[in-house]
C-alpha positions as a LaTeX table, in Angstrom:
\begin{tabular}{lrrr}
\hline
Residue & $x$ (\AA) & $y$ (\AA) & $z$ (\AA) \\
\hline
Unk1 & 55.35 & 99.42 & $-24.31$ \\
Unk2 & 56.24 & 101.54 & $-27.23$ \\
Unk3 & 56.35 & 97.33 & $-28.79$ \\
Unk4 & 53.24 & 97.14 & $-26.98$ \\
Unk5 & 51.90 & 99.54 & $-28.60$ \\
Unk6 & 52.36 & 99.41 & $-31.99$ \\
Unk7 & 51.51 & 96.07 & $-31.63$ \\
Unk8 & 48.29 & 97.47 & $-31.09$ \\
Unk9 & 48.05 & 99.77 & $-33.70$ \\
Unk10 & 48.56 & 96.78 & $-36.11$ \\
Unk11 & 46.35 & 94.61 & $-34.38$ \\
Unk12 & 43.40 & 97.45 & $-35.04$ \\
Unk13 & 44.64 & 97.90 & $-39.13$ \\
Unk14 & 44.10 & 94.51 & $-39.58$ \\
Unk15 & 41.12 & 93.88 & $-37.79$ \\
Unk16 & 39.63 & 96.80 & $-39.65$ \\
Unk17 & 40.74 & 95.09 & $-42.66$ \\
Unk18 & 39.39 & 92.05 & $-42.01$ \\
Unk19 & 35.85 & 94.16 & $-41.04$ \\
Unk20 & 36.21 & 96.06 & $-44.55$ \\
Unk21 & 36.50 & 92.13 & $-46.40$ \\
Unk22 & 33.46 & 90.68 & $-44.83$ \\
Unk23 & 31.99 & 94.40 & $-45.70$ \\
Unk24 & 32.90 & 94.23 & $-49.63$ \\
Unk25 & 31.60 & 90.88 & $-49.59$ \\
Unk26 & 28.53 & 91.89 & $-48.18$ \\
Unk27 & 27.63 & 95.24 & $-50.16$ \\
Unk28 & 29.03 & 94.44 & $-54.42$ \\
Unk29 & 30.15 & 97.47 & $-55.43$ \\
Unk30 & 27.51 & 98.50 & $-57.67$ \\
Unk31 & 26.98 & 102.14 & $-58.83$ \\
Unk32 & 23.25 & 103.00 & $-57.74$ \\
Unk33 & 22.12 & 105.74 & $-58.91$ \\
Unk34 & 23.26 & 104.53 & $-63.09$ \\
Unk35 & 20.01 & 102.16 & $-62.44$ \\
Unk36 & 16.20 & 102.38 & $-63.45$ \\
Unk37 & 14.11 & 100.27 & $-62.50$ \\
Unk38 & 10.88 & 100.54 & $-63.41$ \\
Unk39 & 8.28 & 97.98 & $-61.17$ \\
Unk40 & 5.26 & 97.12 & $-62.86$ \\
Unk41 & 2.25 & 96.95 & $-59.96$ \\
Unk42 & $-1.48$ & 96.60 & $-61.26$ \\
Unk43 & $-4.77$ & 98.54 & $-60.85$ \\
Unk44 & $-5.01$ & 101.95 & $-58.70$ \\
Unk45 & $-7.71$ & 99.95 & $-57.41$ \\
Unk46 & $-5.67$ & 96.65 & $-56.13$ \\
Unk47 & $-3.41$ & 96.26 & $-53.74$ \\
Unk48 & $-0.36$ & 95.54 & $-56.60$ \\
Unk49 & $-0.40$ & 99.54 & $-56.99$ \\
Unk50 & 0.79 & 100.58 & $-52.93$ \\
Unk51 & 2.82 & 97.35 & $-52.30$ \\
Unk52 & 4.82 & 97.45 & $-55.58$ \\
Unk53 & 5.18 & 101.52 & $-54.99$ \\
Unk54 & 6.24 & 101.11 & $-52.14$ \\
Unk55 & 8.99 & 98.23 & $-53.77$ \\
Unk56 & 9.76 & 101.51 & $-55.23$ \\
Unk57 & 9.64 & 104.04 & $-52.69$ \\
Unk58 & 12.10 & 101.64 & $-50.64$ \\
Unk59 & 14.78 & 101.57 & $-53.69$ \\
Unk60 & 14.68 & 104.91 & $-54.19$ \\
Unk61 & 15.42 & 105.76 & $-50.60$ \\
Unk62 & 18.50 & 103.44 & $-51.20$ \\
Unk63 & 19.20 & 105.48 & $-54.52$ \\
Unk64 & 18.34 & 103.74 & $-57.24$ \\
Unk65 & 16.59 & 105.70 & $-59.37$ \\
Unk66 & 12.58 & 104.43 & $-59.97$ \\
Unk67 & 9.11 & 104.08 & $-60.75$ \\
Unk68 & 6.17 & 102.69 & $-60.09$ \\
Unk69 & 3.91 & 101.76 & $-62.57$ \\
Unk70 & $-0.19$ & 101.40 & $-62.85$ \\
Unk71 & $-1.14$ & 98.62 & $-65.21$ \\
Unk72 & $-3.49$ & 95.44 & $-65.93$ \\
Unk73 & $-1.91$ & 93.44 & $-63.72$ \\
Unk74 & $-0.29$ & 90.25 & $-64.41$ \\
Unk75 & $-0.01$ & 89.78 & $-68.38$ \\
Unk76 & 0.52 & 93.23 & $-68.92$ \\
Unk77 & 3.16 & 92.75 & $-67.03$ \\
Unk78 & 4.86 & 89.74 & $-68.15$ \\
Unk79 & 4.23 & 91.47 & $-71.84$ \\
Unk80 & 5.83 & 94.75 & $-70.91$ \\
Unk81 & 8.55 & 93.38 & $-68.60$ \\
Unk82 & 9.32 & 90.67 & $-72.22$ \\
Unk83 & 9.41 & 93.82 & $-73.99$ \\
Unk84 & 12.03 & 96.14 & $-71.89$ \\
Unk85 & 9.44 & 98.22 & $-70.82$ \\
Unk86 & 9.90 & 97.78 & $-66.92$ \\
Unk87 & 12.48 & 96.03 & $-64.33$ \\
Unk88 & 10.71 & 94.21 & $-61.91$ \\
Unk89 & 7.26 & 93.02 & $-62.45$ \\
Unk90 & 4.55 & 91.83 & $-59.83$ \\
Unk91 & 2.68 & 88.81 & $-61.58$ \\
Unk92 & 0.51 & 85.58 & $-60.50$ \\
Unk93 & 2.68 & 82.11 & $-60.74$ \\
Unk94 & $-0.05$ & 80.70 & $-62.78$ \\
Unk95 & $-0.11$ & 83.26 & $-65.30$ \\
Unk96 & 3.52 & 83.11 & $-65.59$ \\
Unk97 & 4.03 & 79.28 & $-65.85$ \\
Unk98 & 2.00 & 79.50 & $-69.11$ \\
Unk99 & 3.50 & 82.06 & $-70.23$ \\
Unk100 & 6.99 & 79.80 & $-69.66$ \\
Unk101 & 5.49 & 76.90 & $-70.73$ \\
Unk102 & 3.56 & 78.11 & $-73.75$ \\
Unk103 & 0.09 & 76.80 & $-72.86$ \\
Unk104 & $-3.11$ & 77.04 & $-71.84$ \\
Unk105 & $-3.31$ & 81.38 & $-72.53$ \\
Unk106 & $-0.31$ & 81.24 & $-73.65$ \\
Unk107 & $-0.41$ & 78.37 & $-76.29$ \\
Unk108 & 0.83 & 78.78 & $-79.94$ \\
Unk109 & 3.12 & 81.92 & $-78.47$ \\
Unk110 & 6.78 & 80.88 & $-78.08$ \\
Unk111 & 8.33 & 79.91 & $-74.77$ \\
Unk112 & 8.70 & 83.50 & $-72.77$ \\
Unk113 & 12.02 & 82.00 & $-71.84$ \\
Unk114 & 13.67 & 84.97 & $-70.56$ \\
Unk115 & 11.24 & 85.57 & $-67.39$ \\
Unk116 & 13.32 & 85.49 & $-64.11$ \\
Unk117 & 12.05 & 85.31 & $-60.63$ \\
Unk118 & 13.43 & 87.34 & $-57.37$ \\
Unk119 & 11.24 & 86.21 & $-54.46$ \\
Unk120 & 8.03 & 84.97 & $-53.58$ \\
Unk121 & 5.40 & 87.45 & $-52.62$ \\
Unk122 & 1.63 & 87.15 & $-51.39$ \\
Unk123 & $-1.64$ & 84.67 & $-52.28$ \\
Unk124 & $-3.88$ & 85.60 & $-54.72$ \\
Unk125 & $-7.27$ & 84.69 & $-53.69$ \\
Unk126 & $-9.70$ & 83.57 & $-56.32$ \\
Unk127 & $-12.34$ & 86.22 & $-54.61$ \\
Unk128 & $-15.98$ & 85.52 & $-56.93$ \\
Unk129 & $-18.01$ & 88.40 & $-55.24$ \\
Unk130 & $-21.40$ & 88.79 & $-55.37$ \\
Unk131 & $-24.74$ & 90.29 & $-53.14$ \\
Unk132 & $-27.03$ & 88.67 & $-51.17$ \\
Unk133 & $-29.76$ & 90.28 & $-53.06$ \\
Unk134 & $-28.94$ & 88.47 & $-55.89$ \\
Unk135 & $-30.04$ & 84.57 & $-54.75$ \\
Unk136 & $-26.35$ & 83.07 & $-55.95$ \\
Unk137 & $-25.32$ & 80.76 & $-53.51$ \\
Unk138 & $-23.44$ & 78.55 & $-55.25$ \\
Unk139 & $-21.07$ & 78.26 & $-59.05$ \\
Unk140 & $-24.21$ & 77.02 & $-60.80$ \\
Unk141 & $-25.47$ & 78.95 & $-59.65$ \\
Unk142 & $-23.99$ & 81.49 & $-62.27$ \\
Unk143 & $-25.81$ & 80.03 & $-65.09$ \\
Unk144 & $-27.19$ & 82.71 & $-66.93$ \\
Unk145 & $-26.19$ & 85.29 & $-64.67$ \\
Unk146 & $-23.95$ & 88.98 & $-65.49$ \\
Unk147 & $-20.65$ & 88.36 & $-64.85$ \\
Unk148 & $-17.25$ & 89.95 & $-64.69$ \\
Unk149 & $-14.76$ & 87.82 & $-65.84$ \\
Unk150 & $-11.90$ & 90.34 & $-66.00$ \\
Unk151 & $-10.31$ & 92.10 & $-68.31$ \\
Unk152 & $-9.65$ & 90.18 & $-72.00$ \\
Unk153 & $-6.59$ & 87.70 & $-70.88$ \\
Unk154 & $-5.87$ & 89.25 & $-68.01$ \\
Unk155 & $-4.69$ & 86.77 & $-64.93$ \\
Unk156 & $-7.99$ & 87.30 & $-63.18$ \\
Unk157 & $-9.46$ & 86.18 & $-66.54$ \\
Unk158 & $-7.38$ & 83.73 & $-66.95$ \\
Unk159 & $-8.48$ & 81.90 & $-63.19$ \\
Unk160 & $-11.73$ & 82.55 & $-64.40$ \\
Unk161 & $-11.82$ & 80.30 & $-67.48$ \\
Unk162 & $-9.96$ & 77.20 & $-64.85$ \\
Unk163 & $-12.66$ & 78.41 & $-62.57$ \\
Unk164 & $-15.73$ & 77.35 & $-64.97$ \\
Unk165 & $-13.71$ & 74.65 & $-66.53$ \\
Unk166 & $-13.14$ & 73.02 & $-63.10$ \\
Unk167 & $-16.98$ & 73.28 & $-62.27$ \\
Unk168 & $-17.81$ & 71.68 & $-65.85$ \\
Unk169 & $-18.72$ & 75.04 & $-67.16$ \\
Unk170 & $-18.35$ & 77.53 & $-69.74$ \\
Unk171 & $-18.41$ & 81.15 & $-70.60$ \\
Unk172 & $-21.42$ & 80.20 & $-72.85$ \\
Unk173 & $-23.83$ & 79.37 & $-69.04$ \\
Unk174 & $-23.67$ & 82.94 & $-68.69$ \\
Unk175 & $-23.65$ & 86.58 & $-70.09$ \\
Unk176 & $-19.92$ & 87.58 & $-70.01$ \\
Unk177 & $-18.98$ & 90.86 & $-69.71$ \\
Unk178 & $-14.87$ & 91.46 & $-70.18$ \\
Unk179 & $-15.05$ & 93.77 & $-67.66$ \\
Unk180 & $-12.21$ & 94.48 & $-64.86$ \\
Unk181 & $-12.82$ & 93.57 & $-61.16$ \\
Unk182 & $-13.01$ & 97.63 & $-60.33$ \\
Unk183 & $-15.36$ & 98.12 & $-63.70$ \\
Unk184 & $-17.45$ & 95.02 & $-62.81$ \\
Unk185 & $-18.11$ & 95.88 & $-59.22$ \\
Unk186 & $-19.33$ & 99.60 & $-60.43$ \\
Unk187 & $-21.69$ & 97.82 & $-62.38$ \\
Unk188 & $-22.77$ & 96.09 & $-58.96$ \\
Unk189 & $-23.69$ & 98.57 & $-57.43$ \\
Unk190 & $-25.61$ & 99.39 & $-60.11$ \\
Unk191 & $-27.60$ & 96.60 & $-60.74$ \\
Unk192 & $-26.32$ & 96.11 & $-64.01$ \\
Unk193 & $-23.45$ & 93.18 & $-62.72$ \\
Unk194 & $-24.52$ & 89.87 & $-60.75$ \\
Unk195 & $-21.06$ & 88.48 & $-60.05$ \\
Unk196 & $-17.02$ & 89.56 & $-60.21$ \\
Unk197 & $-13.98$ & 87.92 & $-60.53$ \\
Unk198 & $-11.71$ & 89.23 & $-58.58$ \\
Unk199 & $-8.44$ & 87.30 & $-57.98$ \\
Unk200 & $-6.59$ & 89.55 & $-55.54$ \\
Unk201 & $-5.41$ & 89.50 & $-51.65$ \\
Unk202 & $-7.62$ & 89.18 & $-49.16$ \\
Unk203 & $-9.01$ & 92.92 & $-47.89$ \\
Unk204 & $-9.36$ & 94.43 & $-51.75$ \\
Unk205 & $-10.47$ & 97.95 & $-51.37$ \\
Unk206 & $-12.74$ & 97.43 & $-54.24$ \\
Unk207 & $-14.78$ & 94.71 & $-52.40$ \\
Unk208 & $-14.64$ & 96.32 & $-49.32$ \\
Unk209 & $-16.69$ & 99.38 & $-51.12$ \\
Unk210 & $-19.00$ & 97.09 & $-52.29$ \\
Unk211 & $-19.58$ & 96.44 & $-48.44$ \\
Unk212 & $-20.52$ & 99.66 & $-47.93$ \\
Unk213 & $-24.15$ & 99.48 & $-49.38$ \\
Unk214 & $-24.34$ & 95.96 & $-50.21$ \\
Unk215 & $-24.25$ & 92.82 & $-47.88$ \\
Unk216 & $-20.97$ & 90.82 & $-49.56$ \\
Unk217 & $-21.91$ & 86.88 & $-50.47$ \\
Unk218 & $-19.06$ & 85.17 & $-51.66$ \\
Unk219 & $-19.38$ & 81.99 & $-54.20$ \\
Unk220 & $-17.34$ & 79.04 & $-53.05$ \\
Unk221 & $-14.94$ & 76.78 & $-54.83$ \\
Unk222 & $-14.82$ & 73.68 & $-52.63$ \\
Unk223 & $-15.30$ & 70.13 & $-52.95$ \\
Unk224 & $-15.03$ & 68.15 & $-56.42$ \\
Unk225 & $-13.96$ & 70.88 & $-58.68$ \\
Unk226 & $-11.31$ & 72.21 & $-56.51$ \\
Unk227 & $-10.09$ & 69.05 & $-56.06$ \\
Unk228 & $-10.42$ & 68.95 & $-60.24$ \\
Unk229 & $-8.95$ & 72.67 & $-60.50$ \\
Unk230 & $-5.82$ & 71.86 & $-57.67$ \\
Unk231 & $-4.82$ & 68.10 & $-59.68$ \\
Unk232 & $-4.93$ & 69.91 & $-63.38$ \\
Unk233 & $-3.39$ & 73.10 & $-62.12$ \\
Unk234 & $-0.81$ & 72.36 & $-59.91$ \\
Unk235 & $-0.33$ & 76.20 & $-58.97$ \\
Unk236 & $-3.76$ & 76.20 & $-56.99$ \\
Unk237 & $-3.59$ & 75.63 & $-53.05$ \\
Unk238 & $-6.80$ & 75.31 & $-51.16$ \\
Unk239 & $-8.08$ & 78.89 & $-49.04$ \\
Unk240 & $-9.85$ & 80.52 & $-47.04$ \\
Unk241 & $-11.35$ & 83.86 & $-47.20$ \\
Unk242 & $-12.07$ & 84.76 & $-43.29$ \\
Unk243 & $-15.40$ & 85.91 & $-42.48$ \\
Unk244 & $-13.80$ & 88.66 & $-40.09$ \\
Unk245 & $-12.36$ & 89.88 & $-43.74$ \\
Unk246 & $-15.10$ & 91.80 & $-45.47$ \\
Unk247 & $-17.88$ & 91.19 & $-42.60$ \\
Unk248 & $-19.43$ & 88.01 & $-44.27$ \\
Unk249 & $-21.60$ & 85.99 & $-42.59$ \\
Unk250 & $-19.31$ & 83.02 & $-43.03$ \\
Unk251 & $-15.69$ & 82.01 & $-43.85$ \\
Unk252 & $-15.48$ & 80.85 & $-47.59$ \\
Unk253 & $-13.25$ & 77.90 & $-49.32$ \\
Unk254 & $-11.62$ & 79.26 & $-52.42$ \\
Unk255 & $-8.45$ & 78.86 & $-54.47$ \\
Unk256 & $-5.59$ & 81.27 & $-54.37$ \\
Unk257 & $-2.50$ & 81.25 & $-56.44$ \\
Unk258 & 1.09 & 82.91 & $-55.23$ \\
Unk259 & 2.08 & 86.10 & $-56.34$ \\
Unk260 & 5.54 & 86.28 & $-56.98$ \\
Unk261 & 8.12 & 89.38 & $-58.20$ \\
Unk262 & 9.55 & 89.23 & $-62.19$ \\
Unk263 & 12.66 & 90.94 & $-62.74$ \\
Unk264 & 14.41 & 91.37 & $-66.13$ \\
Unk265 & 16.96 & 88.89 & $-66.82$ \\
Unk266 & 19.58 & 91.47 & $-67.83$ \\
Unk267 & 20.06 & 93.26 & $-64.81$ \\
Unk268 & 23.39 & 92.29 & $-63.33$ \\
Unk269 & 23.27 & 89.37 & $-60.94$ \\
Unk270 & 25.40 & 92.06 & $-58.30$ \\
Unk271 & 21.84 & 94.63 & $-58.27$ \\
Unk272 & 19.59 & 91.90 & $-58.13$ \\
Unk273 & 21.34 & 90.51 & $-55.20$ \\
Unk274 & 21.66 & 94.01 & $-53.85$ \\
Unk275 & 17.59 & 94.62 & $-54.45$ \\
Unk276 & 17.35 & 91.46 & $-52.28$ \\
Unk277 & 20.02 & 92.27 & $-49.69$ \\
Unk278 & 18.41 & 95.56 & $-48.67$ \\
Unk279 & 14.54 & 94.01 & $-49.39$ \\
Unk280 & 14.72 & 91.52 & $-46.45$ \\
Unk281 & 16.99 & 94.05 & $-44.09$ \\
Unk282 & 14.72 & 95.30 & $-41.17$ \\
Unk283 & 14.36 & 98.74 & $-42.47$ \\
Unk284 & 12.95 & 97.10 & $-46.45$ \\
Unk285 & 10.54 & 94.86 & $-44.68$ \\
Unk286 & 9.64 & 97.94 & $-42.56$ \\
Unk287 & 9.36 & 100.18 & $-45.56$ \\
Unk288 & 7.31 & 97.83 & $-47.64$ \\
Unk289 & 4.87 & 95.97 & $-44.87$ \\
Unk290 & 3.78 & 98.90 & $-44.10$ \\
Unk291 & 1.73 & 99.07 & $-47.51$ \\
Unk292 & $-0.85$ & 96.71 & $-46.87$ \\
Unk293 & $-2.11$ & 94.23 & $-44.45$ \\
Unk294 & $-1.39$ & 91.66 & $-47.11$ \\
Unk295 & 2.11 & 92.88 & $-47.28$ \\
Unk296 & 2.60 & 93.01 & $-43.25$ \\
Unk297 & 1.39 & 89.33 & $-43.20$ \\
Unk298 & 3.52 & 87.31 & $-46.16$ \\
Unk299 & 6.26 & 89.36 & $-47.38$ \\
Unk300 & 9.10 & 88.03 & $-45.16$ \\
Unk301 & 12.51 & 85.63 & $-45.68$ \\
Unk302 & 10.21 & 82.82 & $-44.80$ \\
Unk303 & 7.77 & 83.50 & $-47.77$ \\
Unk304 & 10.74 & 83.66 & $-50.39$ \\
Unk305 & 10.45 & 80.60 & $-51.90$ \\
Unk306 & 7.13 & 80.42 & $-52.12$ \\
Unk307 & 5.16 & 79.67 & $-56.08$ \\
Unk308 & 8.64 & 79.40 & $-57.49$ \\
Unk309 & 10.21 & 76.50 & $-56.10$ \\
Unk310 & 9.12 & 73.09 & $-58.03$ \\
Unk311 & 7.89 & 75.66 & $-61.20$ \\
Unk312 & 9.31 & 76.02 & $-64.42$ \\
Unk313 & 10.02 & 79.30 & $-63.31$ \\
Unk314 & 13.97 & 79.90 & $-63.02$ \\
Unk315 & 15.50 & 82.25 & $-60.62$ \\
Unk316 & 17.32 & 85.25 & $-61.41$ \\
Unk317 & 21.33 & 83.91 & $-61.21$ \\
Unk318 & 21.60 & 87.27 & $-58.63$ \\
Unk319 & 18.38 & 85.32 & $-56.82$ \\
Unk320 & 20.28 & 82.03 & $-57.16$ \\
Unk321 & 23.34 & 83.89 & $-55.33$ \\
Unk322 & 21.38 & 85.36 & $-52.30$ \\
Unk323 & 18.92 & 82.38 & $-51.87$ \\
Unk324 & 22.11 & 80.21 & $-51.15$ \\
Unk325 & 24.35 & 82.66 & $-48.77$ \\
Unk326 & 20.98 & 82.12 & $-47.01$ \\
Unk327 & 20.73 & 78.10 & $-46.73$ \\
Unk328 & 17.18 & 78.61 & $-48.75$ \\
Unk329 & 18.59 & 76.98 & $-52.09$ \\
Unk330 & 21.30 & 74.38 & $-52.44$ \\
\hline
\end{tabular}
């Protein structure tokens, strides 16, 4: 009897040691409180801000020291990450690719070799918004109009340039104002702007606000122009703005580009691995998805690699470890 009890104790201790070993492998031995993680988001009027804030808040519950910073979004975030002003940053993949390969808006600059991807987020839709009383129905109708194309060299403005190019037009065809989309839409309310380029997730708050007082119309990007765009810039995909999103009369065909989460190349591999392990846990997904309908629909394990795999943007080594363990990367 004593031997049986002794055997049971030994077996229990052995099982505990095995479980402890598995737990240690799953949870890297890091001191979270030693790391400060600033999440670079976007303007408070867009959806980068609440979703980025949710990432920051959740990481804070894990014991990391965190903050979320409102920024001018993609381009400012890329520059800030490269100069050590943040540890995580939301950015549109098209701008990141241009920075890494030093073309487009980054032509003549050194390639941004230190940018690292952590995860895919959600698609940004190119929403070219106007109002019914403007009479604008097609991209060609923008000629001679007052157009808010985004802040200079912002992610929105980079998209606007490509849209004009795909349609065989240029800024010279319009009266261009370099306003961020919040400013441009405010000008539309006052009759001082006809069209605003908004590259954002669906359900953008500023567009919804415009719809309270004006009948919203979207300018489509479709047909040959859309194919020209995708052929030259394959990070774009064809997308649809459903009529139900903003109460428009019809669905609108447009282009979309993925947002991704960048991470500081200097963060230790175990930290990035730990971040992903917890972000994609049930608690992490629940916290982040609660921040916005776009996050709920798109930030999922199945979308983790979208906008990154097949591009020139490298993953952080900690992310590579995580995705290989999950069987998502070879």
